[in-house]
C-alpha positions in Angstrom: 100.8 95.7 109.9 97.5 96.8 108.6 95.7 99.7 110.1 92.0 100.2 109.7 89.7 102.9 111.1 86.7 101.9 109.1 85.8 98.2 109.2 83.5 98.6 106.2 86.4 99.4 104.0 88.8 96.7 105.4 90.3 94.6 102.6 92.9 92.7 104.5 96.4 92.8 103.1 96.9 94.0 99.5 99.5 91.3 99.2 96.9 88.6 99.4 94.4 89.8 96.8 96.0 88.4 93.7 99.5 87.3 92.5 99.7 90.5 90.4 98.6 94.0 91.4 97.9 96.0 88.2 99.7 99.4 88.5 97.8 101.7 86.2 98.0 105.3 84.9 94.5 106.3 84.0 94.6 108.6 81.0 91.0 109.9 81.3 88.1 109.2 83.7 86.0 107.5 80.9 88.6 104.7 80.9 88.3 103.9 84.5 85.2 101.7 84.8 85.6 99.6 81.7 89.3 99.1 82.6 88.4 97.8 86.1 85.8 95.5 84.7 88.3 94.1 82.1 90.8 93.3 84.9 88.2 91.7 87.1 87.0 89.6 84.2 90.6 88.3 83.9 90.7 87.3 87.6 92.4 90.4 89.1 90.1 92.1 91.6 92.5 94.8 92.8 93.9 97.8 90.9 96.4 100.4 92.0 95.6 103.7 90.3 98.8 105.9 90.4 98.7 109.6 91.1 100.5 110.2 87.8 97.6 111.7 85.9 95.0 114.4 86.7 92.3 111.7 86.3 93.5 109.5 89.1 91.2 110.5 92.0 88.1 110.9 89.9 88.8 107.5 88.3 89.0 106.0 91.8 85.6 107.5 92.7 83.9 106.2 89.5 85.2 102.6 90.0 84.2 102.6 93.7 80.7 103.8 92.7 80.2 101.7 89.6 82.3 98.5 90.2 81.7 97.6 93.8 83.5 94.2 93.4 86.8 96.0 92.6 89.3 96.7 95.3 90.7 100.1 94.4 94.0 101.5 95.8 95.8 104.7 95.1 99.5 104.6 94.4 102.4 107.1 94.1 101.2 108.6 97.4 104.0 111.0 98.6 102.4 113.5 101.0 100.0 113.5 104.0 97.6 115.6 101.8 97.5 112.8 99.2 96.7 110.3 101.9 93.6 112.3 102.8 92.6 112.9 99.2 92.9 109.2 98.4 90.7 108.2 101.3 88.1 110.8 100.3 88.1 109.4 96.8 87.1 106.0 98.2 90.5 104.2 98.0 90.7 101.0 100.1 94.5 100.8 100.2 97.5 103.1 99.6 100.9 102.5 98.1 103.9 104.9 98.3 107.1 104.9 96.3 109.2 105.6 99.4 108.9 106.3 103.1 109.6 109.4 105.1 108.6 109.8 108.8 105.9 112.4 108.0 104.4 110.1 105.3 104.5 107.1 107.5 102.8 109.0 110.3 100.0 110.0 107.8 99.7 106.5 106.4 99.3 105.0 109.9 96.7 107.6 110.9 94.8 107.3 107.6 92.8 104.3 108.5 93.6 102.3 105.4 95.8 99.3 104.6 99.0 100.5 103.0 102.3 99.4 101.5 105.1 101.9 102.2 107.9 102.0 99.6 111.5 100.7 100.5 114.6 100.0 98.4 117.3 99.3 100.9 117.8 97.1 104.0 118.1 100.2 106.2 114.7 101.5 104.9 113.1 98.2 105.5 114.4 98.1 109.0 113.2 101.6 109.7 109.7 100.8 108.5 109.7 97.6 110.5 110.6 99.5 113.7 107.1 100.9 113.5 105.6 97.4 113.5 104.9 97.5 109.8 105.8 94.2 108.2 104.3 94.5 104.7 105.9 96.9 102.2 106.7 97.7 98.6 110.1 97.2 97.0 110.6 100.0 94.5 112.2 100.3 92.0 112.4 96.5 92.2 114.8 95.6 89.3 117.0 98.7 89.8 117.3 98.0 93.6 118.5 94.4 93.2 115.3 92.6 92.3 114.6 89.0 93.3 118.2 88.5 94.4 117.9 91.3 96.9 114.6 90.0 98.3 116.1 86.5 98.6 119.1 87.9 100.5 117.1 89.9 103.0 114.7 87.1 103.9 117.3 85.5 106.2 117.9 88.5 108.4 114.4 89.9 108.1 112.2 86.9 107.8 109.1 88.6 109.1 108.8 91.0 106.2 106.7 90.6 103.1 106.9 92.6 99.9 105.2 93.7 96.7 108.1 94.3 94.4 107.3 96.8 91.6 109.3 98.4 88.9 110.4 97.0 85.5 109.0 93.5 86.3 108.0 91.7 83.1 105.7 88.7 82.6 108.8 86.5 81.9 110.4 87.5 85.2 107.3 87.5 87.4 107.5 83.9 88.5 111.0 84.4 89.8 109.7 86.9 92.3 106.5 84.9 93.2 108.6 81.8 94.1 110.2 83.8 97.0 108.7 83.2 100.4 108.7 86.9 101.3 106.8 88.0 98.2 103.0 88.3 98.5 102.4 89.7 95.1 104.1 91.8 92.4 103.1 95.1 90.9 102.7 95.0 87.1 102.3 97.8 84.7 102.4 95.5 81.6 98.7 94.6 82.1 97.4 97.9 80.7 99.5 98.8 77.6 99.2 102.4 76.4 98.0 101.3 72.9 95.4 99.0 74.4 94.0 101.8 76.5 94.0 104.2 73.5 92.1 101.6 71.4 89.8 100.7 74.3 90.8 97.1 73.7 89.3 95.6 76.9 89.6 92.1 75.5 93.4 92.4 75.3 93.6 93.7 78.9 91.3 90.8 80.1 93.6 88.3 78.3 96.7 89.8 79.9 94.9 89.6 83.3 94.0 86.0 82.8 97.7 85.2 82.2 98.7 87.2 85.2 96.1 85.6 87.6 97.5 82.2 86.7 101.0 83.0 87.7 100.6 82.0 91.4 99.6 78.4 90.4 102.6 78.2 88.1 105.1 79.4 90.7 106.6 76.7 92.9 107.7 78.6 96.0 111.0 78.0 97.6 111.0 77.9 101.4 114.8 77.5 101.8 
């Protein structure tokens, strides 16, 4: 389910924006705009800025103001207060590492598309009871990875996921072949050393490779 209070900011499902959703820790606000432009140049229009650095919310504001073609989301959302802060910063979608009743209430009331975090079948079912059918699997590899998602597709065929957590370029296509995976979250697109060097060409090259993954993944519908 996608919930929108402001049609101007509607982006549709975050699962359908690109095969890989960059999951980024912004070290400083000056990095934000050139990083977003580098990812877009490589074919990835969306970016998830995690609330793991003090620069996150201001980075979101700068990208929203200076790179209008970018679709900026805020990740690692854990509290109702952070839902409000992310919306005020201009975020167009939200991602959480897990799901509590209070957080789900705030996400549903927040007026933005969101991917609540799940890691077990019971959590998936609890989120689905609210009519929410799109969610994040986190931590993906530690929770069972592609094998878990393949197993839950039979009993929970209506659910779609963005698995995130320790996924590497060489394992990405395994996830993208699954019928219940819309996209994957990838932190490998913005290596720390590349950010420190401001090596935007390297990040664009990694984005180009990631944006081609969907074409290379032959999906299984069985």
